[in-house]
C-alpha positions in Angstrom: 0.0 0.0 0.0 1.5 3.4 -1.0 1.8 6.3 1.3 -0.9 8.3 -0.6 -3.4 5.5 -0.6 -3.0 5.0 3.1 -3.6 8.7 3.7 -6.7 8.6 1.6 -8.1 5.5 3.2 -7.6 6.9 6.7 -8.9 10.3 5.6 -6.3 11.9 7.8 -6.3 15.6 8.5 -2.8 16.9 8.5 -1.3 20.2 9.7 2.2 21.6 9.6 3.6 23.7 12.4 6.7 26.0 11.9 8.3 28.4 14.3 8.3 31.7 12.3 7.7 32.8 8.7 9.8 36.0 9.0 13.3 35.1 7.7 13.9 32.4 5.1 16.9 30.1 5.6 17.6 26.3 5.9 14.6 25.5 8.1 12.3 27.2 5.6 13.8 25.1 2.7 12.7 22.0 4.7 9.3 23.6 5.1 9.1 24.2 1.4 9.5 20.5 0.7 7.0 19.6 3.4 4.5 21.9 1.7 5.1 20.0 -1.6 4.5 16.7 0.2 1.3 17.9 1.9 -0.3 20.5 -0.4 -3.6 20.7 1.5 -2.1 21.0 5.0 -2.5 24.4 6.7 0.6 26.0 8.3 0.5 27.2 11.9 3.3 29.6 12.9 3.9 32.0 15.7 4.7 35.1 13.5 4.5 35.7 9.8 5.5 38.6 7.6 3.4 38.0 4.5 4.9 40.8 2.5 8.2 38.8 2.5 6.6 35.5 1.5 8.2 33.5 -1.4 5.9 32.4 -4.2 5.4 28.9 -2.7 3.7 30.4 0.4 1.5 33.1 -1.3 -1.6 30.9 -1.6 -1.1 28.8 1.5 -3.5 28.8 4.4 -1.6 30.1 7.3 -2.7 30.5 10.9 -0.7 32.7 13.3 -0.6 33.1 17.1 -2.0 35.9 19.2 1.4 37.6 19.0 0.7 38.5 15.4 -1.8 41.1 16.7 0.8 42.8 18.9 2.4 46.2 17.8 4.9 45.8 15.0 7.7 47.4 16.8 7.5 44.6 19.3 7.4 41.9 16.6 10.6 43.1 15.1 12.3 42.6 18.5 11.9 38.9 19.2 14.1 39.1 22.3 11.4 41.2 24.0 8.9 38.5 23.2 11.0 35.7 24.7 8.9 35.2 27.9 5.7 34.8 25.7 7.1 32.5 23.0 6.5 29.2 24.9 2.9 30.1 25.3 2.2 30.9 21.7 2.4 27.4 20.1 0.3 26.0 23.0 -2.6 28.2 22.0 -3.0 26.7 18.5 -6.3 24.9 18.1 -5.2 21.6 16.5 -8.0 19.4 17.7 -9.4 18.6 14.3 -6.1 17.1 13.0 -5.0 13.5 13.1 -1.3 14.1 12.1 0.8 17.0 13.1 4.2 17.6 11.5 6.2 20.2 13.3 9.4 21.8 11.8 11.0 23.0 14.9 14.2 25.0 15.7 12.7 26.0 19.1 9.0 26.4 19.7 6.7 24.5 17.4 7.4 21.1 18.9 5.5 22.4 22.0 2.0 22.3 20.5 -0.7 20.6 22.4 -2.6 18.0 20.6 -5.4 15.5 21.1 -4.5 12.2 22.9 -5.0 10.2 19.7 -3.2 12.7 17.4 0.2 11.6 16.0 2.8 14.4 16.3 6.0 13.9 14.4 8.6 16.7 15.1 11.5 17.4 12.7 14.1 19.0 14.9 16.6 21.4 13.3 18.3 21.9 16.6 17.7 21.9 20.3 17.6 25.6 21.4 21.2 26.7 21.3 20.6 29.9 23.3 18.9 28.0 26.1 21.4 25.1 26.3 24.9 24.9 25.0 25.3 28.6 24.0 23.4 30.4 26.8 26.6 32.1 28.1 27.5 33.3 24.6 23.9 34.6 24.2 24.2 36.6 27.4 27.5 38.1 26.4 26.1 39.1 23.1 23.3 41.1 24.7 25.8 43.6 26.2 23.4 44.5 29.0 23.9 45.4 32.6 24.1 43.0 35.5 20.4 43.4 36.5 19.2 42.8 32.9 21.5 39.8 32.6 20.1 38.4 35.9 16.6 38.7 34.6 17.6 37.1 31.3 19.1 34.2 33.2 15.9 33.6 35.0 13.9 33.7 31.8 16.4 31.2 30.2 16.0 28.9 33.2 12.2 29.0 32.6 12.8 28.4 28.8 15.0 25.4 29.5 12.4 23.8 31.7 9.6 24.4 29.2 11.8 23.1 26.4 12.6 19.9 28.2 8.9 19.3 28.9 7.7 20.4 25.4 10.1 18.0 23.7 8.3 15.1 25.4 5.0 16.0 23.6 5.7 14.7 20.1 5.3 10.9 19.7 8.3 10.8 17.4 11.4 12.9 16.9 13.4 13.2 13.7 16.9 14.8 13.8 18.5 16.5 10.8 22.0 15.0 11.5 23.8 12.6 13.7 25.2 15.6 15.5 21.6 16.8 16.3 20.6 13.3 17.4 23.4 13.4 19.9 22.3 16.8 21.3 18.7 15.6 21.5 19.8 12.6 23.5 22.0 14.8 25.8 19.5 17.6 26.5 16.1 15.9 26.2 16.9 12.2 27.1 15.1 11.1 24.0 16.0 9.0 20.9 15.5 10.3 17.4 16.0 8.9 13.9 18.1 10.9 11.4 16.7 12.1 8.1 19.1 14.6 6.5 17.3 17.8 5.2 16.8 18.3 1.5 19.2 20.2 -0.8 17.5 22.9 -2.7 17.2 21.3 -6.2 17.5 24.6 -8.2 21.2 24.7 -7.7 21.5 21.7 -10.1 20.7 24.1 -13.0 24.3 25.1 -13.4 26.0 21.9 -12.0 27.2 20.8 -15.4 29.0 24.0 -16.3 32.8 23.8 -16.6 35.1 25.8 -14.4 36.1 27.9 -17.5 32.5 28.8 -18.1 31.8 29.8 -14.5 35.1 31.6 -14.0 35.5 30.8 -10.3 37.1 33.9 -8.8 36.0 34.4 -5.2 35.4 32.7 -1.8 31.8 32.6 -0.7 29.7 32.8 2.5 25.9 32.3 2.4 24.4 32.8 5.8 22.3 34.8 8.2 24.4 37.6 9.5 24.0 36.8 13.1 26.7 36.7 15.8 26.7 33.0 16.4 27.5 32.4 12.7 31.1 33.8 13.2 31.1 35.8 10.0 33.3 38.4 11.6 36.2 36.0 12.0 36.0 35.0 8.3 36.1 38.7 7.4 39.1 39.3 9.6 40.9 36.3 7.9 40.2 37.6 4.4 41.1 41.1 5.4 44.6 39.7 6.1 44.6 37.4 3.1 43.4 40.2 0.7 41.5 37.5 -1.3 38.1 38.3 -2.8 35.2 37.2 -0.5 31.5 37.5 -1.4 28.9 37.4 1.5 25.2 36.7 0.8 22.7 37.2 3.5 21.2 39.7 5.9 20.8 40.0 9.7 21.4 42.1 12.8 25.2 42.1 12.4 25.1 43.4 8.8 26.1 47.0 9.6 28.9 45.9 12.0 30.3 43.4 9.5 30.4 46.0 6.7 32.2 48.4 9.0 35.1 45.9 9.6 35.4 44.6 6.0 38.0 45.8 3.6 37.5 46.5 -0.1 38.2 42.9 -1.1 34.9 41.9 0.6 31.6 42.4 -1.2 28.1 42.1 0.4 25.3 41.1 -1.8 22.5 41.2 0.9 19.6 38.8 0.6 19.4 36.9 -2.7 16.3 35.0 -3.9 16.8 31.3 -4.6 16.8 31.8 -8.3 20.0 33.9 -8.0 22.0 31.5 -5.9 23.0 29.0 -8.6 25.0 31.6 -10.5 26.6 32.9 -7.3 27.6 29.4 -6.1 29.0 28.6 -9.6 31.3 31.6 -9.5 32.9 30.5 -6.2 36.4 29.0 -5.7 35.3 27.6 -2.3 32.5 28.0 0.3 33.6 29.0 3.8 31.5 27.8 6.8 32.7 28.8 10.3 29.9 28.2 12.7 29.0 25.0 14.6 25.7 24.1 12.9 23.5 21.1 13.3 23.7 20.4 9.5 24.3 23.2 7.0 22.2 23.2 3.9 24.1 26.1 2.2 27.4 24.2 2.0 25.7 21.3 0.3 24.1 23.6 -2.2 27.5 25.0 -3.0 28.9 21.4 -3.4 26.0 20.6 -5.8 27.6 23.3 -8.0 31.0 21.6 -7.7 32.3 24.0 -5.1 34.6 22.6 -2.4 33.8 23.6 1.2 36.2 24.9 3.9 34.4 24.2 7.2 35.0 24.0 11.0 35.7 20.5 12.3 32.6 20.5 14.5 28.9 19.9 14.1 26.9 18.5 11.2 29.4 19.7 8.6 31.6 16.8 9.6 29.0 14.5 8.1 29.1 16.4 4.8 32.7 17.1 3.9 35.1 14.4 2.9 38.5 15.9 3.8 40.8 16.2 0.9 38.1 15.1 -1.6 35.2 17.5 -1.2 36.8 20.2 0.9 39.0 20.9 4.0 38.5 21.4 7.7 39.9 24.0 10.2 39.9 23.4 13.9 38.9 26.7 15.5 36.9 29.8 14.4 39.8 32.3 14.6 41.2 34.4 11.7 44.6 32.7 11.8 43.3 29.2 11.7 40.8 30.0 9.0 43.5 31.7 7.0 45.6 28.5 7.3 42.6 26.5 6.1 42.3 28.7 3.1 46.0 28.1 2.3 45.6 24.3 2.5 42.5 24.5 0.3 44.3 26.6 -2.3 47.2 24.2 -2.4 44.8 21.3 -3.1 42.5 23.4 -5.4 43.4 21.6 -8.6 43.2 18.2 -7.0 39.4 18.4 -6.3 37.2 16.3 -8.5 34.2 18.6 -9.2 32.0 15.7 -10.2 32.9 13.9 -7.0 31.9 17.0 -5.0 28.5 17.1 -6.9 27.9 13.4 -6.4 28.5 13.8 -2.7 26.0 16.7 -2.5 23.4 14.7 -4.4 23.3 12.2 -1.6 21.4 14.9 0.3 18.8 15.5 -2.4 15.1 16.2 -2.1 13.8 12.9 -3.4 15.9 11.0 -0.8 14.3 13.3 1.9 10.8 12.7 0.6 11.2 9.0 0.4 12.7 8.6 3.9 10.1 10.9 5.5 7.2 9.2 3.7 8.4 5.7 4.8 8.8 6.9 8.3 5.4 8.5 8.5 3.8 5.5 6.8 5.2 3.1 9.3 4.0 5.2 12.3 0.5 5.6 10.8 0.3 1.9 10.1 1.3 1.0 13.6 -0.5 3.6 15.6 -3.8 3.6 13.7 -3.9 -0.2 13.7 -4.5 0.0 17.4 -7.8 1.9 16.9 
């Protein structure tokens, strides 16, 4: 029995829950594929900025939380909303649905469902700011002692909520072995691993030769947030005086531009249709933050671009050292610069087709197949008890 036939026979009502529809990065690429898989499922999200929606969200039924009705100046400052964010997903009325699929980097796994509803949560990451990066988060706020004390109290509350909320889904899916380990450590729960889907549009230039693409610059595609460590990449390339292109936007954009020299170019946010050409022009992709997976490096590899990444996190499951890229061991300008040197020395030794083949192992069809098989097995088992 196929997955689709089983859904029709059971006449299941399905909903998708996603943290925010405000910025669009790796988690939203996963959501895009979920929307393709479940075209009739409404999306529940805490906040949405519909004026920034990509085309695939324009006609989608979207339900937002009570926070959406708050003044806009508050909504643009999510840190001020932190004490209220755990409450928001709990207020969604999901009683009519038989299957909930949450795409969660923080909050959406905490929805409250009927006793007989199946809730499968795809976890992009346990909350970094509440668990393993809470000290870095506090230092980044640059506030006084009293504000930091209040923030610590709030983070303690968030950790307690997060631990309890992660026990609500019946099943957890991790986006990498690294994430699976963090789920086990912080939540004491087991998860299966289904790697996220690579954005397929990047394949449109994957067959072009190096002469056609004219690979000239090193590339970063990322949100410009403090934890992404873009500043240390900039410092390294300031010293190397090699061309660096940075794609993305975020709260650190103004600061990063202020420390960058003339060899560094900022392209801001770029729609998906522009990325293949940008990737194809890169000599290498640089990835300096400890991430749970990292979709952008895989997209770059799909265009035959080697990756220079930190030897920590999910990127270790992607790069094959000396074949599809290189590692560096610390996010400091000097260590990154040494990694660039080693990559340049090996630049002519990389097999571009091997790099592309490695990236294709993380394709959309593989993701859809594995997720369908997992959901089908749980539907078959759980509903057979009825």
